[in-house]
NUTI-818122 format. One record per atom (N, C-alpha, C): x, y, z; residue in three letters; atom name; chain; residue number from 1. Coordinates in steps of 0.1 Angstrom, whole numbers, plus 5000, padded with zeros to 4 digits. Atoms other than C-alpha are relative to their C-alpha. Layout:
NUTI-818122
    px    py    pz    r   a  c    k
     X     Y     Z  Ala  CA  A  NUM
...
END
This chain:
NUTI-818122
    px    py    pz    r   a  c    k
  5013  4990  5001  Met   N  A    1
  1329  9152  3828  Met  CA  A    1
  5007  5015  5007  Met   C  A    1
  4994  4986  4997  Ile   N  A    2
  1352  9179  3846  Ile  CA  A    2
  5015  5008  4997  Ile   C  A    2
  4985  4995  5003  Asp   N  A    3
  1385  9194  3829  Asp  CA  A    3
  5010  4998  5019  Asp   C  A    3
  4993  5002  4988  Lys   N  A    4
  1412  9185  3858  Lys  CA  A    4
  5009  5018  5003  Lys   C  A    4
  4997  4985  5003  Ser   N  A    5
  1426  9224  3847  Ser  CA  A    5
  4990  5010  5010  Ser   C  A    5
  5016  4992  4999  Leu   N  A    6
  1388  9241  3855  Leu  CA  A    6
  5004  4989  5020  Leu   C  A    6
  5007  5003  4983  Leu   N  A    7
  1384  9217  3891  Leu  CA  A    7
  5017  4998  5008  Leu   C  A    7
  4989  5002  4989  Ser   N  A    8
  1423  9225  3907  Ser  CA  A    8
  4999  5019  5004  Ser   C  A    8
  4997  4986  4995  Ile   N  A    9
  1413  9261  3902  Ile  CA  A    9
  4988  5004  5008  Ile   C  A    9
  5005  4996  4998  Leu   N  A   10
  1381  9261  3914  Leu  CA  A   10
  4996  4996  5017  Leu   C  A   10
  5005  4997  4990  Val   N  A   11
  1367  9269  3947  Val  CA  A   11
  4985  5003  5007  Val   C  A   11
  5008  4996  4999  Cys   N  A   12
  1338  9269  3970  Cys  CA  A   12
  4992  5017  5002  Cys   C  A   12
  5002  4987  4994  Pro   N  A   13
  1319  9304  3968  Pro  CA  A   13
  5000  5003  5012  Pro   C  A   13
  5002  4993  4985  Val   N  A   14
  1310  9309  4008  Val  CA  A   14
  5013  4997  5002  Val   C  A   14
  4989  4998  4995  Thr   N  A   15
  1341  9295  4019  Thr  CA  A   15
  5014  5000  4994  Thr   C  A   15
  4987  4999  5009  Lys   N  A   16
  1371  9297  3991  Lys  CA  A   16
  5008  4987  5003  Lys   C  A   16
  4989  5009  5001  Ala   N  A   17
  1381  9264  4002  Ala  CA  A   17
  5000  4987  4987  Ala   C  A   17
  4997  5010  5014  Pro   N  A   18
  1390  9238  3972  Pro  CA  A   18
  4983  4989  5001  Pro   C  A   18
  5011  5009  5006  Val   N  A   19
  1359  9214  3962  Val  CA  A   19
  5011  4988  4995  Val   C  A   19
  4991  5019  5007  Glu   N  A   20
  1367  9173  3951  Glu  CA  A   20
  4985  4998  4994  Glu   C  A   20
  5003  5007  5006  Leu   N  A   21
  1348  9158  3927  Leu  CA  A   21
  4993  4988  5005  Leu   C  A   21
  5006  5008  4998  Asp   N  A   22
  1320  9139  3932  Asp  CA  A   22
  4993  4988  4991  Asp   C  A   22
  5007  5002  5013  Thr   N  A   23
  1317  9117  3899  Thr  CA  A   23
  4988  4992  4999  Thr   C  A   23
  5010  5006  5000  Asp   N  A   24
  1287  9091  3911  Asp  CA  A   24
  4987  5005  5001  Asp   C  A   24
  5006  4990  4995  Arg   N  A   25
  1267  9122  3922  Arg  CA  A   25
  4996  5014  4988  Arg   C  A   25
  5005  4986  5013  Ala   N  A   26
  1276  9151  3892  Ala  CA  A   26
  4999  5009  5010  Ala   C  A   26
  4999  4990  4993  Glu   N  A   27
  1287  9170  3921  Glu  CA  A   27
  5010  5010  5005  Glu   C  A   27
  4993  4990  4998  Leu   N  A   28
  1311  9194  3931  Leu  CA  A   28
  5001  5001  5020  Leu   C  A   28
  5005  5002  4978  Val   N  A   29
  1315  9191  3974  Val  CA  A   29
  5012  5013  5012  Val   C  A   29
  4988  4994  4991  Cys   N  A   30
  1330  9214  3999  Cys  CA  A   30
  4999  4993  5015  Cys   C  A   30
  5011  5004  4982  Val   N  A   31
  1330  9200  4034  Val  CA  A   31
  5006  5014  5012  Val   C  A   31
  4997  4989  4988  Ala   N  A   32
  1345  9236  4051  Ala  CA  A   32
  4987  5000  4996  Ala   C  A   32
  5015  4992  4999  Ser   N  A   33
  1309  9249  4040  Ser  CA  A   33
  4993  4988  5002  Ser   C  A   33
  5005  5006  4997  Gly   N  A   34
  1295  9217  4042  Gly  CA  A   34
  4988  4993  4987  Gly   C  A   34
  5004  4994  5017  Leu   N  A   35
  1283  9223  4004  Leu  CA  A   35
  5002  4987  4988  Leu   C  A   35
  4996  5004  5018  Ala   N  A   36
  1276  9201  3971  Ala  CA  A   36
  4991  5004  4991  Ala   C  A   36
  5004  4996  5016  Tyr   N  A   37
  1272  9215  3938  Tyr  CA  A   37
  4997  4994  4989  Tyr   C  A   37
  5008  5012  5013  Pro   N  A   38
  1251  9200  3910  Pro  CA  A   38
  5018  5006  4988  Pro   C  A   38
  4997  4997  5012  Ile   N  A   39
  1272  9197  3878  Ile  CA  A   39
  4991  4999  4989  Ile   C  A   39
  5016  4996  5009  Arg   N  A   40
  1243  9207  3849  Arg  CA  A   40
  5010  4993  4990  Arg   C  A   40
  4993  4997  5013  Asp   N  A   41
  1254  9194  3816  Asp  CA  A   41
  5012  4999  5000  Asp   C  A   41
  4987  4995  4999  Gly   N  A   42
  1290  9195  3822  Gly  CA  A   42
  5003  5010  5005  Gly   C  A   42
  4997  4989  4998  Ile   N  A   43
  1291  9225  3836  Ile  CA  A   43
  4996  4999  5019  Ile   C  A   43
  4997  5001  4983  Pro   N  A   44
  1300  9232  3880  Pro  CA  A   44
  4986  5011  4998  Pro   C  A   44
  5006  4988  4996  Val   N  A   45
  1268  9253  3890  Val  CA  A   45
  5003  5005  5016  Val   C  A   45
  4990  4992  4983  Met   N  A   46
  1289  9277  3921  Met  CA  A   46
  4993  5005  5001  Met   C  A   46
  5011  4986  5001  Leu   N  A   47
  1255  9293  3929  Leu  CA  A   47
  4998  4987  5019  Leu   C  A   47
  4999  5005  4984  Glu   N  A   48
  1250  9289  3974  Glu  CA  A   48
  4987  4992  4997  Glu   C  A   48
  5019  5001  4999  Ser   N  A   49
  1207  9288  3963  Ser  CA  A   49
  5003  4986  4994  Ser   C  A   49
  4999  5020  5007  Glu   N  A   50
  1218  9253  3938  Glu  CA  A   50
  5006  4995  5008  Glu   C  A   50
  4994  5016  4991  Ala   N  A   51
  1239  9232  3964  Ala  CA  A   51
  4990  5000  5011  Ala   C  A   51
  5007  5004  4988  Arg   N  A   52
  1224  9210  3991  Arg  CA  A   52
  5011  4996  5007  Arg   C  A   52
  4994  5004  4986  Val   N  A   53
  1237  9205  4024  Val  CA  A   53
  5002  4985  5002  Val   C  A   53
  4995  5014  5001  Leu   N  A   54
  1259  9172  4025  Leu  CA  A   54
  4993  4998  5016  Leu   C  A   54
  5001  5001  4990  Ser   N  A   55
  1247  9154  4058  Ser  CA  A   55
  5016  4997  5011  Ser   C  A   55
  4986  5005  4991  Asp   N  A   56
  1268  9143  4086  Asp  CA  A   56
  5005  4989  4999  Asp   C  A   56
  4996  5010  5007  Asp   N  A   57
  1278  9109  4070  Asp  CA  A   57
  5003  5000  4990  Asp   C  A   57
  5000  4993  5010  Glu   N  A   58
  1286  9127  4039  Glu  CA  A   58
  5017  5006  5003  Glu   C  A   58
  4988  4985  4996  Lys   N  A   59
  1307  9155  4054  Lys  CA  A   59
  5011  4984  5007  Lys   C  A   59
  4992  5010  4995  Asp   N  A   60
  1325  9121  4076  Asp  CA  A   60
  5010  4991  4984  Asp   C  A   60
  4994  5003  5011  Lys   N  A   61
  1331  9105  4041  Lys  CA  A   61
  5012  5008  4990  Lys   C  A   61
  4990  4992  5013  Tyr   N  A   62
  1347  9129  4020  Tyr  CA  A   62
  5016  5009  5015  Tyr   C  A   62
  4992  4993  4989  Lys   N  A   63
  1373  9145  4053  Lys  CA  A   63
  5013  4988  4997  Lys   C  A   63
  4984  5007  5006  His   N  A   64
  1410  9129  4045  His  CA  A   64
  5007  5000  5012  His   C  A   64
END
């Protein structure tokens, strides 16, 4: 879906923290900001206005 080299350089535009890929939902997730950015037609939409807010359960899921 997304090239691994691209994924390694992408960061959240809000916090500048790394994002992780959720292939099931086609999103890039940032735990630090609590936002999930959509991937549309293979292109990450890294706009805060397009992101959805993660639920508390989702935040817990992505914490390592």
